[in-house]
C-alpha positions as CSV (number, residue, x, y, z in Angstrom):
1,M,-0.1,0.0,0.0
2,T,1.3,3.4,-0.9
3,I,1.0,5.7,2.2
4,L,0.8,8.8,0.0
5,E,-1.0,8.5,-3.3
6,V,-0.1,11.0,-6.1
7,T,-2.2,11.7,-9.0
8,R,-2.4,14.4,-11.7
9,D,-5.4,16.2,-12.9
10,G,-4.3,18.7,-15.5
11,A,-1.8,21.2,-13.9
12,T,-2.7,20.0,-10.4
13,A,-1.0,17.3,-8.4
14,C,-3.5,15.7,-6.1
15,L,-1.9,14.1,-3.0
16,T,-4.0,11.7,-0.9
17,M,-2.8,10.5,2.5
18,N,-3.5,6.9,2.6
19,A,-3.3,5.5,6.1
20,P,-7.1,5.3,6.9
21,E,-6.6,2.7,9.7
22,R,-4.5,5.3,11.6
23,L,-6.6,8.3,10.6
24,N,-3.8,9.5,8.2
25,A,-1.6,10.2,11.3
26,L,1.7,12.0,10.6
27,S,3.8,9.0,11.2
28,D,7.4,8.8,10.4
29,E,6.4,7.1,7.1
30,M,3.8,9.8,6.3
31,L,6.1,12.6,7.1
32,A,8.9,11.1,4.9
33,A,6.6,10.6,2.0
34,L,5.2,14.1,2.3
35,Q,8.7,15.7,2.4
36,T,9.9,13.8,-0.5
37,T,6.9,14.3,-2.8
38,L,6.6,18.2,-1.9
39,D,10.3,18.5,-2.6
40,D,9.7,16.9,-6.0
41,I,6.7,18.9,-6.8
42,A,8.5,22.1,-6.0
43,D,10.9,21.4,-8.8
44,T,8.3,20.6,-11.3
45,P,6.9,23.8,-13.0
46,E,4.4,21.9,-15.0
47,I,2.3,21.5,-11.6
48,R,0.7,24.7,-10.9
49,V,-1.3,23.7,-7.8
50,V,-1.2,21.0,-5.2
51,T,-4.3,19.6,-3.3
52,L,-3.9,17.5,-0.2
53,A,-6.7,15.1,1.1
54,G,-7.0,12.2,3.3
55,R,-8.4,8.7,2.6
56,G,-11.1,7.2,5.0
57,K,-13.1,8.9,7.5
58,A,-10.6,11.6,8.7
59,F,-8.4,14.1,7.1
60,C,-5.6,13.7,9.7
61,A,-5.6,13.0,13.3
62,G,-2.2,14.5,14.1
63,H,0.9,12.7,15.2
64,D,1.1,8.9,15.6
65,L,0.8,8.5,19.3
66,K,2.0,4.8,19.4
67,Q,5.1,5.8,17.7
68,M,5.6,8.6,20.0
69,T,5.1,6.2,23.0
70,A,7.8,3.9,21.7
71,L,10.4,6.7,21.6
72,R,10.2,6.9,25.4
73,Q,12.2,3.4,25.6
74,A,15.3,5.4,24.8
75,E,17.9,6.1,27.4
76,D,17.2,9.7,27.3
77,G,13.5,9.2,27.9
78,G,12.8,10.0,24.2
79,A,14.1,13.7,24.2
80,A,16.3,13.2,21.2
81,G,13.5,11.3,19.4
82,F,10.8,13.9,20.1
83,R,13.0,16.6,19.0
84,D,13.7,14.9,15.7
85,L,10.1,14.2,15.3
86,F,9.0,17.8,15.7
87,E,11.8,19.0,13.6
88,R,10.9,16.7,10.7
89,C,7.2,17.8,11.0
90,S,8.2,21.4,11.1
91,R,10.2,21.0,7.9
92,V,7.2,19.5,6.1
93,M,5.1,22.5,7.2
94,A,7.7,25.0,6.2
95,R,8.0,23.3,2.7
96,I,4.2,23.7,2.1
97,Q,4.7,27.4,2.4
98,S,8.1,27.8,0.6
99,M,7.3,25.7,-2.5
100,P,6.2,27.8,-5.4
101,Q,2.8,26.2,-6.0
102,P,-0.4,26.9,-3.9
103,V,-1.3,24.0,-1.6
104,I,-5.1,23.5,-1.0
105,A,-6.2,21.3,1.9
106,Q,-9.3,19.1,1.1
107,V,-10.5,18.5,4.5
108,H,-13.2,16.1,5.8
109,G,-14.1,14.2,9.0
110,I,-11.6,15.6,11.6
111,A,-8.4,17.5,11.6
112,T,-6.8,17.4,15.0
113,A,-3.6,18.4,16.6
114,A,-0.9,18.3,13.8
115,G,-3.7,17.6,11.5
116,C,-5.3,20.8,12.3
117,Q,-1.7,22.4,11.9
118,L,-1.6,20.9,8.4
119,V,-4.8,22.6,7.5
120,A,-3.6,25.9,9.0
121,T,-0.3,25.5,7.1
122,C,-1.7,25.0,3.7
123,D,-2.3,28.2,1.6
124,L,-6.0,27.4,1.1
125,A,-8.5,25.1,2.5
126,V,-11.9,23.7,1.4
127,A,-13.9,21.7,4.1
128,A,-16.8,19.3,3.9
129,E,-19.8,20.2,6.1
130,G,-19.5,18.2,9.3
131,T,-15.8,18.4,9.5
132,R,-14.4,19.2,13.0
133,F,-11.2,20.9,13.9
134,G,-9.2,20.8,17.2
135,V,-5.9,21.1,18.9
136,N,-6.7,18.6,21.6
137,G,-3.5,17.6,22.9
138,V,-4.1,19.4,26.2
139,N,-6.8,16.7,26.7
140,I,-4.0,14.0,27.2
141,G,-1.5,16.4,28.8
142,L,0.3,17.5,25.8
143,F,-0.1,21.2,24.9
144,C,-0.2,21.5,21.0
145,S,2.7,24.0,21.0
146,T,3.9,23.3,17.4
147,P,0.4,23.3,16.0
148,M,-0.2,26.6,17.8
149,V,2.3,28.3,15.5
150,A,0.2,27.7,12.3
151,L,-3.1,28.1,14.1
152,S,-2.3,31.5,15.7
153,R,-1.3,32.8,12.4
154,N,-4.6,31.9,10.9
155,I,-7.2,32.8,13.4
156,P,-7.7,35.5,16.2
157,R,-5.4,34.9,19.2
158,K,-8.2,34.7,21.8
159,Q,-10.0,32.0,19.7
160,A,-6.8,30.1,19.2
161,F,-5.9,30.2,22.8
162,E,-9.3,28.8,23.7
163,M,-9.0,26.0,21.4
164,L,-5.6,25.3,22.7
165,T,-6.5,25.3,26.5
166,T,-10.1,23.8,26.3
167,G,-9.3,21.0,23.6
168,D,-12.8,21.7,22.2
169,F,-13.6,21.1,18.6
170,I,-15.0,23.7,16.2
171,D,-17.2,22.8,13.2
172,A,-16.6,23.8,9.7
173,A,-18.8,26.8,9.8
174,R,-16.9,28.2,12.8
175,A,-13.6,27.4,11.0
176,R,-14.7,29.4,8.1
177,E,-15.9,32.3,10.2
178,L,-12.6,32.5,12.0
179,G,-10.5,32.1,8.9
180,L,-9.1,28.6,9.2
181,V,-10.7,27.4,5.9
182,N,-11.8,29.4,2.8
183,R,-14.9,27.4,1.7
184,V,-17.5,24.9,3.3
185,V,-19.1,22.7,0.8
186,A,-21.4,19.6,1.0
187,Q,-19.5,16.4,1.5
188,Q,-20.4,15.0,-1.9
189,D,-19.2,18.2,-3.6
190,L,-15.8,18.3,-1.7
191,A,-13.4,16.9,-4.3
192,Q,-15.2,18.8,-7.1
193,E,-15.1,22.1,-5.4
194,T,-11.4,21.7,-4.4
195,Q,-10.6,20.9,-7.9
196,A,-12.5,23.8,-9.3
197,L,-10.5,26.1,-7.0
198,A,-7.2,24.4,-8.0
199,D,-8.1,24.9,-11.8
200,Q,-9.0,28.5,-11.3
201,I,-5.6,29.2,-9.7
202,A,-3.8,27.0,-12.2
203,A,-5.1,29.1,-15.2
204,K,-3.4,32.2,-14.0
205,L,0.3,33.1,-14.9
206,G,2.5,30.6,-13.0
207,T,5.3,33.0,-12.6
208,A,3.1,35.6,-11.0
209,V,1.6,33.2,-8.6
210,K,5.0,31.9,-7.6
211,I,6.4,35.3,-7.1
212,G,3.2,36.4,-5.1
213,K,3.2,33.3,-2.8
214,Q,6.7,33.9,-2.0
215,A,6.1,37.6,-1.4
216,F,3.0,36.9,0.7
217,Y,4.7,35.0,3.4
218,H,7.8,37.1,3.6
219,Q,6.0,40.5,3.9
220,L,4.0,39.1,6.8
221,Q,7.2,39.0,8.8
222,L,8.0,42.6,8.2
223,P,7.1,46.0,9.6
224,V,4.6,47.8,7.5
225,D,7.2,50.3,6.0
226,Q,9.6,47.5,5.2
227,A,6.9,45.3,3.7
228,Y,5.9,48.1,1.3
229,A,9.5,48.6,0.2
230,Y,9.9,45.0,-0.3
231,T,6.7,44.2,-2.2
232,G,7.4,47.4,-4.3
233,D,10.6,45.6,-5.5
234,V,8.5,42.4,-6.0
235,M,6.0,44.4,-8.2
236,V,8.8,45.7,-10.2
237,E,10.2,42.3,-10.8
238,N,6.8,41.0,-11.8
239,M,6.1,44.0,-14.2
240,L,9.4,43.3,-16.1
241,H,8.2,39.7,-16.9
242,R,7.4,39.2,-20.6
243,D,4.2,37.3,-19.8
244,T,3.0,40.2,-17.5
245,E,3.3,42.5,-20.4
246,E,1.2,40.1,-22.6
247,G,-1.4,39.8,-19.8
248,I,-1.9,43.6,-19.7
249,S,-1.9,43.9,-23.4
250,A,-4.5,41.2,-23.6
251,F,-6.6,42.9,-21.0
252,L,-6.5,46.2,-22.9
253,E,-7.2,44.6,-26.2
254,K,-10.2,42.6,-24.6
255,R,-8.8,39.2,-25.5
256,D,-7.4,36.1,-23.7
257,P,-3.7,36.2,-22.8
258,R,-1.2,34.0,-24.6
259,W,1.3,33.3,-21.9
260,E,4.5,31.3,-22.5
261,Q,4.6,30.0,-18.9
């Protein structure tokens, strides 16, 4: 069985986590598969968009607690193993946002702990009605500190802190209200609606989307004055691109652009 299924739909790479018996937990094997696949896709310009889904009744239930428990058998009580695990997981999350292609989470069932982190990390998210989201580690005595990084950068801080300290779930409608997901659709329409969003983005100039995604995350880390200076330079770079000139000409001439990339 392939733990991460990869298919193509036009310019979209569709990734499906395929460990339904473990609720698509971010096991060592899953993290390795995600890292390798995302790295490969990042170097494949023919792919314009990535979708990420989960097989079975859940999107992702977070880290594999059985594997984490086994790490405790080490002489140091698991400290080195835990540190390595969270570093590998963080690299996957960072890769999602550093790769040029937008990544869309296609979420159903539940997304908990690091699974909720995965949704928050993706550039966009479409959720099925009935999906539940939580950072529930506090319920077993493990505060979701690494998931907190992505969550607190997606939703207001008081709502994030409430989720982190109560361990309560929120539903898909509330997740959209808070900004954790972009769209909520009927379960039977989830794949179709996610692909429609992917197709819409894939039809844009790939170079512009690549430049824009990189700039989006970088400017968020800067003070406003530095952000404007930085994005001004980015706009200049984008304006000088040959395909951007074609796009503007096509708009003025009321025709479809003929982009080379």
